[in-house]
N, C-alpha and C positions, 0 to 999 in steps of 0.2 A: 392497289386492289385488295378486295374484302373478301373473303370465301369464305362460307358458313357451313358446316356440316352438323346436324342434327342425327345420330346417332343413335336412334328409337325405334323399337319395334310398336311400342303404343301409339307415337306420332305418326307411323305410316302408314297405319291400318286404323287411325280416326279415333283412338280410343283418349288423346289425349288434345287438348287445345295446345297450337303451337306458338304460345303465345314469346316466349324468350327471344326469337330470333329478330322478333318484332321492337320489341326492346334495344337491343343490342344494336341494329341497322339504325336504329335515334340516335342513340349515343355517337355512331360512326358517324351519322348524317352531320350532326354537330360540330363534329370537330373535322371536318370536309375528309374523312374517310369512304370512300364508293366502296358500296357493295356491290360486287361483279357478277356474285351466284350465289343460289341457296340451294341446298341440297338435304334430303331428309333419305335416307340407306338404315336395311336394318342393321340390328346389333351384330351377326354374322358374316361382312362384309369382307369378300376377299381385299383388302386393302392396295394390293401390291397392285391386283388385277383390275379393280375398278376406279382407282384414282390412279388420275394422271396428273400430280405435281411434279411441277419442275424447276430448278433453282435459279435458273437463267433472269426472271424479274424479282423485284422486292414486293411480296405480296404479303398481308395478312392471313392465314387461318385461324379458323375457328373452330374445335369440335367440342359437340354439346353431346353428353351420353349419362344413359341411365344409369350405369354401374360400370365399375374400374374395366377397360378394355385393355387385356394383355395384347391380341391383336396389334389394335390401332396403336399401342405404345413401343410394341414393335418394331413397326413398320414405320414410325417416324426414327426411332433409334436406326434404324438401317437407311434411312433417307439423309438423314445429319451424320452419317458416318461415327456412330458412337455405339457405347454397349446398354444394356440394360441394366441397372443398379438398383440395388434395395435405398432409398431415400428414406435419410431416418429424419427428416422432420415429418415426414407424411404418415413411416409406422409408429410416431409418435404420437401423431395426432388420431390416427384410426386405434391403438392401441387403448386409447383415452376415450375415445367413444364407445369401444365394445366395453370399456371396462364401468362406464357409467350407464351403461343398459343394459348391464349384467350378460352379456353375449359373451361368447366365443366363438373366434373368428375360425370360418371353414379352409381350407387349402385354397379354394377359389378366392377367397374373400381378400387372401394374405395376400395375393398377387397383385391387391389394389395400391401397397405402396411400391413397386418396380415401376419404374418408370425412366426414361432414357438420362445419361450420365451427366449430359451436358444442360439438362431441366433443371429450371428455380421451380420452388414446391411454391404453388400459391393455397393458403391451408383454407378447409372449410368444416368451420368449428359449429355448423348447425346440420353435418351429414354424416356419411358414411364415403360419398364420392367426395374426393379431393383433385384439385387440379393442379393443374404445372403451365409455365411458359417457357420456350425452347427459340433462342436464337441460332438462325445458322445461314451465313453466304446471304445477310440482308432480308433474309427471309424470318417470318415471325408465328410460329406454331402454340395455338392455348385451348389446351382441355380445360373445361370446366362442368360441373353437373347439369342435367338439362333439366333442374329442377328450378322455379321462374325467382322465388327468395332468396336460395342460398345459393345462385350464379349473383344475383345481382349486388347481392353484396359482396363478392368476391370482386366481381368486374367492376362494381364501383370504388370498392378499394384502395385496389393493386393492380388490378390489368389495364385499367384506361389511361392510368397516372404513368404507365409503362411504353404503352403504345403512342403516348402523348410526348413522351420524351422523345420519341422517331420522327417527330413532325416540326420541321423550320419555322413554319409561319403560323402565327395565333390568332385566334378566332375569336370570337364573341360570339353568345347565340342565346335566345331568350325562347324560352315554350309553353305554349298557351294549353291550357287542358279543357277540351270543350264538352258540352253534353248536350244532344239534343238535335243539334242540326247534322247535316249530312256534309258529302265531303262536295258536293256537288254546290250544293246552298252555301257553304262558305264561299267558294268558290266566286258566288256571284255577287256576295256581300263584300267582298274582298277585290273587287274589278281593278281597281286603280294603284292598289297594293300590290297588285300582282305583274302588275305590267311596267314595276320601278325597273330604272337604268342605272340605279344608283350604285349596280355590285350589291344589294342585299336577296340571298336567297331565302324563299319560302318555300317548305314543304308539307304534304300534310298525311301523317301517320293513322289508320283509319282502324277502328275497331269497331263491332255493334254498338250504335250511337253514340260512342267515341270520337273524337278525331284530335289528334297533338297537333298543333300548328307550330311549325319551330322555323324560326328566322336567324339567320346566319351571315356573317359576315368578319372581312377583318377588324380586327380587334380598334384600329383607328378609323372606321367606317363612322362618321359623323352621322347618317343618313338612320342607320338601325334605330336609334331611337325614338326616331319621328315615326317609323314605318310601327314599333311597338307600341307606342303610346296609340295610332290612328287603328290599330287592331284592337285594342284594348278599348277604346271607346265603341267601336261597332258594333265588337261581339259579348259588351259585359254580361248582359244577363244568360249566356252561353257559358261565362268562362267558370271554371269553379276552383282551378288553379292558375299561378304564373309561374308555375316550377316542376320540375318533371317528379310529382309525386303520387301515389296511389290514389285514387279517388277516399279509400275509408281512412287512409290516414289525415287527408284535409280534414273530413270528419273528426276525427280522434283532437286534433289539435284544435279544432274550435271549441268540442267538448271541455277539454282538458282549461283551454285560455279560458271559458268563461266560467268554470264548476258546474256544470248542468249534467245531470243524465239523460239517457235516453232510455226507453224500456221498449222492449220487440214481440208482436202477438204475430206469430209465423205459421203460416199454412204451408205456402206451395214451396216456400224458400227453407222451410224442414230447420229452422236453426244457422244457416248460413250469414243469416246477417247479424247476429250475435256472433259469429265464431270470428269471421273475416276482421269485424271490429276490434276485439278481444286479441286480435294478434298483435295490435300496431306498437304497444309497449305493455313493459310488463305491470305497469298503475292501470293499462284501459279497464279494467273491470271495475275503478271505482268508478267511473262514468255510466256506465251500463244497469240498468236498475232491475229489478226480478222481470223474467221474462218467458215466454209461454209458446211452446210450438202446439196447434190446434189445426190438425189436420180433417179431424174427421166432423162432421155435424153435429153428432151428438157432445162433443165435445166441447166444441164452442157454447153449446145450448147449456151445461153442466156448469162452465168455470163461469160465464158473464152475463146469466138468464136470458140468453137473445131472445126474443119473439120468434116462434114457426112461421110466424106470417112474413119475415122478412126472406125465406127460404123460396126460390120461385121454382120455374121449370128448367133453370138454371144451376139450381142445388144454391150454394153457399156461393158462387161465384158469382156476385154484382156489388155493383157501388153501397148498396144498403148494408152490409155483412160488413164490407172494409171498414166503414163509416161508424157502425154500431162497434166494431171489436175494440177500435181506437178511443173512442167517446167513454165506454164502460171499463177497458183499462182505467184511464187518467181518474176515474173516480174512485176506482179498489186499492190504486197505486200513488207511491208519492216522487214517481218519474214527473222531470220536467216537461219531457218531450215525450211522443210515441211512432212509431211506428207497425201500421199492419196491413199487412202482404194477402189476399187471398188469387188464385189462379190454376189454370194447367195448363200442361205442357203438351194435352194431346185433343184431338178433336173429338166431340162427343155429339147429340143431338142438340142442336141450336148454337153451340158453343165452336169457334174457331180455339184450335190451338194456341198456346201464345197466350190467349188472353188472362189479363192479371187487371187489378184494383189494387194500388198503393194508398192507403189513409196513411197523411200525414199532419202533425199537431201539437196544441198545447190547450189548454181549458180555456183561452180564451177564442182557438179558433181548429175544425182541423176540415182538412181539401180530401180531394178525396180523387186521383187521376188514374186514368183508364188506358189502358195502354194494349198493345197487339204486338208481341215479339215473336221473330222467326228463329226459327234454328233446331238443333237438339234440346232436348232434353236439357243436359247440359249447360249450353248457349243462350237458354231462354232463364234459368234460373241465374244465371251470372250477370245476365242484363237486368232483371227485376231487381238484384242487389247494388245494381252502379245507379238506376234511379230512382232508387230508394235514399240512397246515400245522396243524390244531386239536389232531388227535393228539396233532402232536410237542411243540406248547406244554402240552399238558396233561402230558406228560412231564418239561418242562424245569421245569414250575413243582411236580414231584412229584404231581401230583390221580391217581387212580387211574383206569382205562383202561375203565371200563363206561357207557355212553352209552344210546339208545335202538337205536344201529347193533346189529350180530351181531357180538359178538367168539366168534371161532373160535382 
């Protein structure tokens, strides 16, 4: 059994989208490790009082922390009957981090290299919060930073292999990353595959507008391949990857393999589209053409000489503005492709919160997609970014543009 504890005031108060546990859960499922419970606790939790961990069963306990938590480390030391020590590997990693960023650690930050003496360090080269693994009486304790990118690298490179070494049975799995279908819609399409009796397990992991379909079975199960092919055939237009990678990473690989560039004209996304793509690799900037953030009507008029008649009662939030931004951008820049976004995350007169228009295209054609996304400001912007990447991926893969969203 696996227990995941998120020790984060931000996650507890809803100021942070807690996507890391979902990723870990998916990884555990693919490797036949069952999630028993998930918890979100404040950073000042009294672990001796609030955690009821017993060592009678063989369990895995994952702790995700915003910062080094001396109280948690002390609790695990006591639970596993060992002392707290300064771990030399973590200490060196943190000192190098501080030196690189021209910082001097405070006394509290120096506590970050004090962990249980039985623990093995898991180094985080990209941040200040380090991790460790601790085995005691057939139980495994793992502490990781509550940062998706940092923790994912540590988990994929070190932690998962450590946990799998404790598994006797070997499993094989496939992950299908989809966009634009609900979990209920996928269930209806895959009705026959879901009721299979061939000991192939199918699970769904959902985010707004995205669903990961993970199928797994024992490595020698001959039926796994047939079900994988069936899913791929039925959901081809909605699948943007057949491996567990982020959608922006898929776009980066397509741009790199085809050696083409994309430019962005961003309103509602305020540079987020360009920023996420740029983070995928050191050379990602080679595939990003000059881009613009134009959040005001006057900026759009000045930069691209847009006709004022295109603005209506909704201001600049309409299909014509998105289309014109994309077309005018391509006229004045050497990019092969363009993404232009306009939208709002708040309700106004005649406008619903979450309304957006995404223009995708090249010099041959530009398509505009109308979407109404729901959620907080951060969630809506995230959905618009994912949708924009998906539409461009479908174009690069030369599939059609017609999905559940409205095409205008």
